[in-house]
DRENDO-1510 file (C-alpha; in Angstrom, 1 decimal, always signed):
<recs>
REC; n; res; u; v; w
REC; 1; MET; -7.6; -64.1; -9.2 .
REC; 2; ILE; -4.9; -62.6; -11.3 .
REC; 3; LYS; -7.7; -60.5; -12.7 .
REC; 4; LYS; -8.9; -59.2; -9.7 .
REC; 5; GLU; -5.1; -58.7; -8.9 .
REC; 6; LEU; -5.2; -56.2; -12.2 .
REC; 7; GLU; -8.1; -54.9; -11.3 .
REC; 8; ASN; -7.0; -53.6; -8.3 .
REC; 9; GLN; -3.6; -52.4; -9.2 .
REC; 10; ARG; -6.3; -50.2; -12.1 .
REC; 11; LYS; -8.1; -48.6; -9.2 .
REC; 12; ASN; -5.1; -48.0; -7.8 .
REC; 13; LEU; -3.6; -45.8; -10.6 .
REC; 14; GLN; -6.8; -44.2; -11.1 .
REC; 15; GLN; -6.4; -42.9; -7.0 .
REC; 16; ILE; -3.2; -42.3; -7.2 .
REC; 17; GLN; -4.1; -39.8; -10.7 .
REC; 18; GLN; -6.8; -38.4; -9.3 .
REC; 19; LEU; -4.7; -37.7; -5.9 .
REC; 20; GLU; -1.9; -36.3; -8.3 .
REC; 21; LEU; -4.7; -33.6; -10.4 .
REC; 22; LYS; -5.8; -32.6; -6.9 .
REC; 23; ASN; -2.3; -32.0; -5.7 .
REC; 24; GLU; -2.4; -29.7; -9.0 .
REC; 25; LYS; -5.1; -28.2; -8.1 .
REC; 26; THR; -3.9; -27.1; -4.8 .
REC; 27; LEU; -0.7; -25.8; -6.2 .
REC; 28; LYS; -1.8; -23.6; -8.4 .
REC; 29; GLU; -4.6; -22.3; -5.8 .
REC; 30; ILE; -1.7; -21.8; -3.6 .
REC; 31; SER; +0.2; -20.3; -6.5 .
REC; 32; LYS; -2.4; -17.9; -7.4 .
REC; 33; ILE; -2.5; -16.9; -2.9 .
REC; 34; LYS; +0.9; -15.9; -3.0 .
REC; 35; ARG; +0.5; -13.6; -6.3 .
REC; 36; LEU; -2.5; -12.0; -4.9 .
REC; 37; LYS; -0.7; -11.2; -1.2 .
REC; 38; ARG; +2.2; -10.2; -3.7 .
REC; 39; ALA; +0.0; -7.4; -5.4 .
REC; 40; LYS; -1.5; -6.9; -1.5 .
REC; 41; GLY; +2.1; -5.9; -0.9 .
REC; 42; ILE; +2.7; -3.5; -3.4 .
REC; 43; THR; -0.4; -1.6; -3.6 .
REC; 44; LEU; -0.1; -1.0; +0.6 .
REC; 45; ILE; +2.8; +0.2; +0.2 .
REC; 46; ALA; +2.0; +2.4; -2.8 .
REC; 47; LEU; -0.5; +4.0; -1.1 .
REC; 48; ILE; +1.5; +4.5; +1.9 .
REC; 49; ILE; +3.9; +6.5; +0.0 .
REC; 50; THR; +1.1; +8.3; -2.0 .
REC; 51; ILE; -0.3; +9.7; +1.3 .
REC; 52; LEU; +3.0; +10.2; +2.8 .
REC; 53; PHE; +4.0; +12.7; -0.4 .
REC; 54; SER; +0.2; +13.9; -0.9 .
REC; 55; TYR; +0.9; +15.3; +3.7 .
REC; 56; ASP; +4.3; +16.5; +2.6 .
REC; 57; GLU; +2.5; +18.6; -0.1 .
REC; 58; LYS; +0.0; +20.0; +2.3 .
REC; 59; LEU; +2.4; +20.4; +4.7 .
REC; 60; LYS; +5.1; +23.0; +2.3 .
REC; 61; CYS; +2.0; +24.6; +0.9 .
REC; 62; SER; +1.2; +25.3; +4.1 .
REC; 63; ASN; +2.8; +28.0; +6.8 .
REC; 64; SER; +0.5; +27.8; +9.7 .
REC; 65; LYS; +0.8; +25.3; +12.5 .
REC; 66; GLY; -3.2; +25.5; +12.5 .
REC; 67; PHE; -2.8; +23.9; +9.7 .
REC; 68; LEU; -0.5; +20.8; +10.4 .
REC; 69; LEU; -2.9; +20.2; +14.3 .
REC; 70; ALA; -5.7; +19.8; +11.6 .
REC; 71; THR; -4.2; +17.5; +9.3 .
REC; 72; ILE; -3.4; +15.5; +12.0 .
</recs>
């Protein structure tokens, strides 16, 4: 009887350890996803700023209104 209880406790302990490992892996994956989202957001902001500066430079180089309409 005691052996069966010990066996059950060992099985339960193994299951708990497996769940802890899964939780740890899941937390790592969530952390990776958060880092990727942050990096993508920064990249998007940098792209928008670059486009705005390049558009501004094109406007400075051209004085004609036709160029403005063509770029839009």
